[in-house]
Phi, psi and omega in degrees: 000314180297319180298317179297319180296317179298320178297320179296316178298316181297319179296318179297315180298318179298319179297318178298317180295321179295315178299316180297321180294317179299321181295335184253006181297135176271145174250169186235146170229121181052040174080000181261132180291140179241148177283149172261144183234160181297315179232115183243160165239156180245132180238124185216158179172207186211145175255122183222167171276175178293346175266008177068027172266148184294141169259091187297137174058032176296149173276132179247131184244122178241111187238140178211144178290151175298138176238124184306129179098335180270343183085171182277147167287141180277156186306321183287350172274348176275318185225126176215176190245130174290167182275190184294344179257009181078006183276147178215152175205129180218142177253125186224165184296139171286152177110353175257159171254110189264142168252132186243128177226164171212147176196178180196153175302118182099353179232152183286162177275136180242138180243129172294133193292341180231158175285161187238130178233346181231168178306131184221129180235170177072021180288136174243122177247123184260116181234114184258160176305142184220143178293140179282139172261138183252129174256109180276119184252135171260108187263126182225096173277147180277178183295328178295317178295316182296324179289331178296322188245357174055229184293344180265009187297322181293310181294325179294315179300314183291324179293325177292322180292318187270355184295339175245018182297336180303332177301315181285320180294308187286325182279317193226004182058043174250125180250144177273138176230122178282093184286325185203145178231129185241139172249021186274349187272115170251106189284148177286166178280084184209151172246011177279123188296316182295320177300313181296316183293317178294325179292321177297317179296322181289311183297324184270354182073022183302318187268016185280352176128322184270334182056025180052025179072013182259169179270325190210141173270126175241103181267139179237127179247144175264005179285127179280153178095355176275174176239191180255143182212149179266208192288344179220070194276055180298326180220044181106228179289164181294128181279340181226155182290155169285167173302153184283346178223163178116163181236075184271006177050068181290170178222153181219153179235133173230152180258137174301135181164184185294335184257017187297321182292321176296319181296319179301310180300317182297312184289324178295323177292328170304317184286349169272359174105015183254138181258178172296160177223162184235025184270013173066030170273139185275074189212186196290334182265002174261106188295333179279338182235056196272358195288332181268104183264011180271347186220159164250169179291154188305321182294327177289322176298322177303311185289322184283316191242323186278310174282334174077009187287346179238350183301321179248046188300319189284000000 
């Protein structure tokens, strides 16, 4: 009797463990693990051109604001990759209001016309070929950065800048071009951002009129204790947007460190005219929710890529 009871308990326990395991099984989209949730909705469709040809391996962006109590959406739920036929399907938590976009390097960004709150299938997102916009960067690392990396300082600086360039390529068809590289900046012993940025502009001759034929000065300092700043860093990042048009040749400063690639993306978007936001999107321009560097909030994507008024700003 005892043996039978033990067998029954073991069987029950095994069944519970199997159910628990099934509930926590991760599924995959393009090789990336996805979380399983208690209540999910499924969103599926296809990315095509206006001629109904597939946009293979298009990036699909599913964005929703953080809702207290539901937790954050993880980065791979914000951006994932359609298959070779442009098809996509993703299961995500119910209870969010999702905005759906798709784009690809070389193709325009497409927005699903309404927000999504329930399972939705048969979605068609139209993304057509688009001309690339080039952002010419004048890169200036200071003597501290150059001493850190020696003969490899130029390649190291450029690799750090471009390691997140896919955000610009895939979202908005903006490519980085190293127009000029300067070793002329010997930074002062200061951790004041404005002092450092103005000194970089002075040492490199950035503000002398020609701007070395570049669009923007991107200064990198190896001095610890500094912060990141955009074109008017009186108190850190820019508090208000730049004008949406014009060529004022802005400048930005980033500090060498683990977050340098995130800082580059953040500060460059400041120089496209975007400010911080407080709408709780888990994306690059929200300094408190900075971890997802694959997306900007939907309204910024509208202005940058869909209306196109800032994509070719320079």
